[in-house]
C-alpha positions as CSV (number, residue, x, y, z in Angstrom):
1,M,146.9,91.5,111.7
2,P,148.0,93.6,114.6
3,F,147.3,93.3,117.6
4,D,144.6,95.6,118.4
5,K,144.5,96.6,122.1
6,T,141.6,98.9,122.6
7,R,139.1,96.7,120.7
8,W,140.4,93.5,122.8
9,E,139.6,95.7,126.2
10,T,136.1,96.8,124.6
11,Y,135.2,92.9,123.6
12,K,136.4,91.8,127.2
13,Y,134.3,94.0,128.6
14,I,131.2,93.2,126.7
15,L,131.8,89.6,127.2
16,L,132.0,89.7,131.2
17,E,128.8,91.9,131.1
18,L,127.0,88.8,129.1
19,V,128.3,86.6,131.1
20,I,127.0,88.5,134.3
21,M,123.6,88.8,132.9
22,A,123.7,84.7,132.1
23,G,124.3,84.0,135.6
24,T,121.5,86.3,136.4
25,V,118.9,84.5,134.4
26,M,119.8,81.4,135.8
27,L,119.6,82.3,139.0
28,A,116.8,83.6,139.1
29,Y,115.5,80.8,136.9
30,Y,116.3,77.7,139.8
31,F,114.9,79.9,142.3
32,E,111.9,80.4,140.3
33,Y,111.2,76.8,138.0
34,T,113.1,74.3,140.6
35,D,113.4,72.9,144.1
36,T,117.2,73.9,143.6
37,F,117.0,75.7,147.0
38,N,114.3,74.0,150.0
39,V,111.5,76.6,151.5
40,H,112.2,76.9,155.0
41,V,109.8,75.0,157.0
42,Q,108.1,77.5,159.4
43,G,105.5,76.4,162.0
44,F,102.3,77.6,163.7
45,F,100.3,77.7,166.5
46,C,97.2,76.4,166.3
47,Y,93.9,78.1,165.7
48,D,95.9,81.4,164.8
49,S,93.8,83.9,163.4
50,A,96.4,85.7,161.6
51,Y,96.2,82.4,158.9
52,T,93.0,81.3,158.7
53,K,91.9,83.9,155.8
54,P,89.9,82.1,153.3
55,Y,91.6,80.8,150.2
56,L,90.4,82.6,146.7
57,G,91.8,80.3,144.4
58,P,95.2,80.0,142.7
59,E,97.1,83.1,141.4
60,E,96.0,82.6,138.0
61,S,91.8,83.7,139.7
62,S,93.2,86.6,140.8
63,A,92.5,90.3,140.1
64,I,95.9,91.1,138.8
65,P,97.3,87.8,137.5
66,P,100.9,86.7,136.9
67,V,100.4,86.6,133.0
68,L,99.1,90.2,133.2
69,L,101.4,91.7,135.5
70,Y,104.6,89.8,133.9
71,A,103.5,91.6,130.8
72,V,103.2,95.0,131.7
73,V,106.0,94.8,134.0
74,A,108.1,93.7,131.2
75,G,106.5,95.2,128.2
76,V,105.2,98.6,129.4
77,P,108.7,99.7,130.2
78,T,109.9,98.5,127.0
79,L,107.7,100.3,124.5
80,V,108.1,103.8,126.5
81,I,111.6,103.5,126.2
82,T,112.1,102.5,123.0
83,V,109.5,105.5,121.6
84,T,110.8,107.8,123.5
85,E,114.7,107.3,122.5
86,T,113.1,107.3,118.5
87,A,111.5,110.5,119.2
88,M,114.7,112.1,120.9
89,F,117.0,110.3,118.4
90,L,115.1,111.6,115.0
91,M,114.7,115.1,116.7
92,Q,118.1,115.8,117.1
93,Y,118.9,114.1,113.2
94,T,116.5,116.2,111.8
95,S,117.5,119.9,113.4
96,K,121.3,119.5,113.1
97,E,123.9,119.0,110.5
98,L,126.1,116.0,111.0
99,D,127.8,114.3,109.4
100,S,128.3,110.2,109.1
101,R,131.2,110.7,111.9
102,E,128.2,112.0,114.0
103,K,125.8,110.2,113.3
104,S,127.4,106.1,113.9
105,I,129.4,105.1,116.4
106,V,132.7,103.2,115.6
107,T,133.0,99.9,117.3
108,G,135.9,97.9,116.4
109,D,137.1,98.4,112.7
110,C,134.2,97.2,111.0
111,C,131.1,97.3,112.8
112,Y,129.2,100.9,113.4
113,L,126.5,100.9,116.0
114,N,123.8,103.7,116.1
115,P,123.8,105.8,119.5
116,L,120.3,105.3,119.1
117,V,120.7,101.6,119.3
118,R,123.0,101.3,121.7
119,R,121.6,104.2,124.3
120,T,117.9,101.9,123.8
121,F,119.6,98.6,124.9
122,R,122.2,100.2,127.7
123,F,118.9,101.4,129.4
124,L,117.0,98.5,128.7
125,G,119.6,96.7,129.3
126,V,119.8,97.8,133.0
127,Y,116.3,97.1,133.1
128,A,116.1,93.2,132.6
129,F,119.2,93.0,134.7
130,G,117.2,94.9,137.7
131,L,114.5,92.8,137.2
132,F,115.7,89.8,137.7
133,T,117.9,91.2,140.2
134,T,114.8,92.1,141.9
135,D,113.3,88.3,141.7
136,I,116.4,86.9,143.2
137,F,116.4,89.0,146.4
138,V,112.5,88.2,146.7
139,N,112.9,84.2,146.1
140,A,116.0,84.8,148.4
141,G,114.3,85.9,150.9
142,Q,111.1,84.0,150.4
143,V,113.1,81.1,150.7
144,V,115.1,81.8,153.8
145,T,112.2,83.0,155.5
146,G,109.3,80.4,154.9
147,N,106.6,83.3,156.2
148,L,103.1,81.6,156.4
149,A,100.5,83.4,153.7
150,P,97.5,85.0,156.0
151,H,94.7,81.7,153.8
152,F,98.3,79.1,155.5
153,L,96.1,77.1,157.7
154,T,92.9,76.8,154.8
155,V,95.4,75.3,152.5
156,C,97.3,73.1,155.2
157,K,94.3,71.8,156.4
158,P,95.9,70.3,159.6
159,N,94.1,67.4,161.8
160,F,93.8,69.1,164.7
161,T,92.5,67.1,166.9
162,A,95.4,63.9,166.3
163,L,97.9,67.1,166.5
164,G,96.5,67.8,169.9
165,C,95.5,71.3,169.5
166,Q,93.2,70.8,172.6
167,Q,95.3,73.9,173.7
168,A,95.1,76.8,171.1
169,L,98.7,77.7,172.0
170,R,100.4,74.8,171.3
171,Y,102.8,75.0,168.5
172,I,103.3,72.9,165.6
173,S,106.4,72.8,163.9
174,H,106.6,69.7,161.6
175,Q,105.8,69.5,158.6
176,E,103.9,66.3,158.4
177,A,101.4,68.7,159.8
178,C,99.5,69.5,156.9
179,T,97.1,67.5,154.5
180,G,96.2,69.6,151.7
181,N,97.3,70.0,148.0
182,V,101.5,70.3,148.2
183,D,101.8,72.8,146.1
184,D,98.8,74.8,147.6
185,I,100.8,74.5,150.8
186,L,104.3,75.2,149.4
187,R,103.2,78.6,147.5
188,A,100.9,79.5,151.1
189,R,104.9,79.3,152.8
190,K,106.6,81.6,150.2
191,T,105.2,85.3,151.1
192,F,107.9,87.6,152.8
193,P,108.5,89.6,150.7
194,S,105.3,90.5,148.3
195,K,107.2,89.2,144.6
196,E,104.3,91.1,142.7
197,A,104.9,94.1,145.0
198,A,108.5,94.4,144.1
199,L,108.6,93.4,140.5
200,S,105.6,96.1,140.2
201,V,107.5,98.9,141.8
202,Y,110.5,98.5,140.2
203,A,109.1,98.6,137.4
204,A,106.8,101.8,138.0
205,L,109.9,103.9,139.9
206,Y,112.3,103.0,136.9
207,L,109.9,104.0,134.5
208,A,109.2,107.3,136.6
209,M,112.4,108.1,137.4
210,Y,113.4,107.8,133.1
211,I,109.8,109.9,131.7
212,T,111.6,112.7,134.9
213,C,115.1,112.7,133.8
214,T,115.2,112.0,129.9
215,V,112.2,113.9,128.5
216,K,112.4,118.0,128.4
217,A,110.0,118.6,125.5
218,K,108.3,122.2,126.2
219,G,104.6,121.3,127.8
220,T,105.7,118.5,130.0
221,R,106.1,120.5,133.5
222,L,102.7,119.1,134.6
223,A,103.0,115.4,132.2
224,K,105.8,114.1,133.6
225,P,104.8,114.1,137.5
226,V,101.2,112.8,136.8
227,M,102.8,110.1,134.8
228,S,105.3,109.4,137.0
229,L,102.6,109.7,139.8
230,G,100.5,107.4,138.0
231,L,102.7,104.8,137.4
232,M,104.0,104.3,141.6
233,C,100.1,104.8,142.0
234,L,99.6,101.1,139.9
235,A,102.3,100.0,141.6
236,F,100.3,100.9,145.5
237,L,97.7,99.2,144.1
238,T,99.1,96.1,143.1
239,G,100.2,95.8,147.0
240,I,96.9,96.6,148.3
241,N,95.8,94.2,146.0
242,R,97.8,91.4,147.1
243,V,96.7,92.1,150.8
244,A,93.0,92.4,149.8
245,E,93.1,89.1,148.6
246,Y,94.8,87.8,151.6
247,R,97.8,86.4,149.8
248,N,100.3,88.4,151.4
249,H,100.5,90.5,155.1
250,W,100.7,94.1,154.9
251,S,104.5,93.0,155.9
252,D,105.3,91.3,153.2
253,V,103.8,94.2,150.8
254,I,105.9,97.1,152.5
255,A,108.9,94.7,152.2
256,G,108.6,94.2,148.4
257,F,108.2,97.5,148.2
258,I,111.7,98.5,149.8
259,I,113.3,95.8,148.2
260,G,111.4,97.8,144.8
261,V,112.5,100.9,145.3
262,A,116.3,100.1,146.1
263,I,117.2,98.0,143.4
264,A,115.4,100.9,140.9
265,T,117.3,104.1,142.8
266,F,120.2,102.3,143.1
267,L,120.4,101.3,138.9
268,V,119.4,104.7,138.0
269,V,121.8,106.6,140.3
270,C,124.8,104.8,140.1
271,V,124.7,102.7,137.0
272,V,123.0,104.8,134.0
273,H,123.9,108.3,136.2
274,N,120.1,109.6,136.2
275,F,120.0,109.0,132.4
276,Q,122.1,112.2,131.9
277,G,125.1,110.3,130.7
278,K,125.3,111.1,126.9
279,L,123.3,112.5,124.6
280,L,122.5,110.4,121.5
281,L,124.3,112.5,118.6
282,S,126.9,114.7,118.8
283,E,127.9,114.6,122.7
284,E,128.1,111.5,122.6
285,S,130.2,111.0,119.6
286,S,132.6,113.5,120.6
287,Q,132.6,111.7,123.9
288,D,133.3,108.4,122.6
289,G,135.8,109.7,120.1
290,M,137.6,110.7,123.4
291,D,137.4,107.9,124.9
292,G,139.1,105.7,122.3
293,P,142.0,106.3,120.3
294,P,143.0,109.7,119.2
295,M,141.3,110.3,115.2
296,M,144.4,111.4,112.7
297,G,143.4,114.5,110.9
298,A,139.7,114.7,112.1
299,Q,138.2,118.4,111.6
300,R,135.8,120.1,114.0
301,V,133.1,119.8,112.5
302,E,130.8,123.6,113.6
303,S,127.1,123.6,114.4
304,P,124.6,125.8,112.7
305,L,125.0,127.9,115.9
306,E,128.3,128.7,116.0
307,K,128.8,129.3,112.2
308,Y,125.8,131.8,112.6
309,I,127.6,133.5,115.6
310,A,130.4,133.8,114.1
311,S,128.8,135.5,111.1
312,Q,127.5,138.0,113.1
313,M,130.3,139.2,114.7
314,A,132.0,139.4,111.5
315,E,128.9,141.6,110.1
316,L,129.7,144.0,113.4
317,R,133.8,143.9,112.7
318,E,132.8,144.7,109.3
319,E,129.8,147.2,110.2
320,E,132.7,149.2,112.3
321,Q,135.1,149.5,109.5
322,G,132.6,150.5,107.1
323,P,129.2,150.0,105.0
324,R,128.9,146.9,103.4
325,S,127.4,146.0,99.8
326,W,124.4,144.3,99.2
327,T,126.8,141.7,97.6
328,D,128.4,141.1,101.0
329,R,125.1,140.6,102.7
330,I,123.8,137.5,100.4
331,L,127.7,136.1,100.6
332,N,127.7,136.0,104.2
333,F,124.0,134.8,103.8
334,V,124.8,131.9,102.2
335,S,128.1,131.2,103.8
336,W,126.0,130.7,107.1
337,A,123.3,128.1,105.1
338,T,126.1,126.5,103.5
339,G,129.2,126.2,105.7
340,I,131.5,127.6,103.2
341,S,133.7,130.4,104.5
342,P,132.3,134.2,102.6
343,S,136.5,134.3,101.5
344,R,136.0,131.3,99.5
345,F,133.0,132.6,97.6
346,R,134.6,135.9,97.2
347,H,137.9,134.1,95.7
348,L,135.6,132.7,93.2
349,R,134.1,135.9,92.2
350,H,137.4,137.1,91.9
351,T,138.8,134.5,89.8
352,R,135.5,134.7,87.3
353,Q,136.2,138.3,86.7
């Protein structure tokens, strides 16, 4: 079997992307569910009013619990992108004359990948990569800074008398000062930046830019900004809820917003190029055909619009030469509808005669 360099290059790039994605997921897992990275222990002043807010219970009791947030962040963009790409593909599929070469993209020697599947997986793959990257950035910031939550002293429950806090400005830096629940104390040390704010604004901005750049249907000039601003408003309300429930400071939420916006903007602009890369059918197929090895003997397929324009130009030339019969007019119309040249019809007619 001869060595196919092009196919090997394709497989190599796919393997590299899978390795990068797997490494990103594993790093996010270690940050999230293991104690591999120790959280920095930040001290506090006795009776500091910035950390004496009431503790309203675990994260599950919040107005926006983690389960709901993660389900929305993962499910809504996946559903919207899949439905939109499918609708666009069906609209183009039924509105154009396309042969089998234009309706599928060859990858290798034996596998054919539908452009709908390729485009959908591309946008969703970039989105998932950005989601895990945002989580890594946020967890890294929380581990390095160890910033305290507004309710830290409430869950820490320090013995101020034993710590010698007769002076209000005494600084406590050792970890053994707290007597409360260890898990609550650890979560109260990981607030900067806000993970909920970063993930929500990342998902909202990515989806808003996708809707704005991809959907080109008539009558959506006002619908697209309304949907986009609605998504951004939900992300903003998520950050406000974190501050209202004394789970994050304003600085934590703003830092989370900055991280989410930066990652979403970078991926959309530099990786998927504002979702303006390749169309679902004909243009994507032609581009992929140019990137791969040349196809020997492949004929160019004219679109219906090109055939119609050519027939109209032929009619103008014939009108300049002289009047045409009704038979010629019918032949031109049938030629435009079927794609067969008028000369072939005339040849068949003369042959029968």
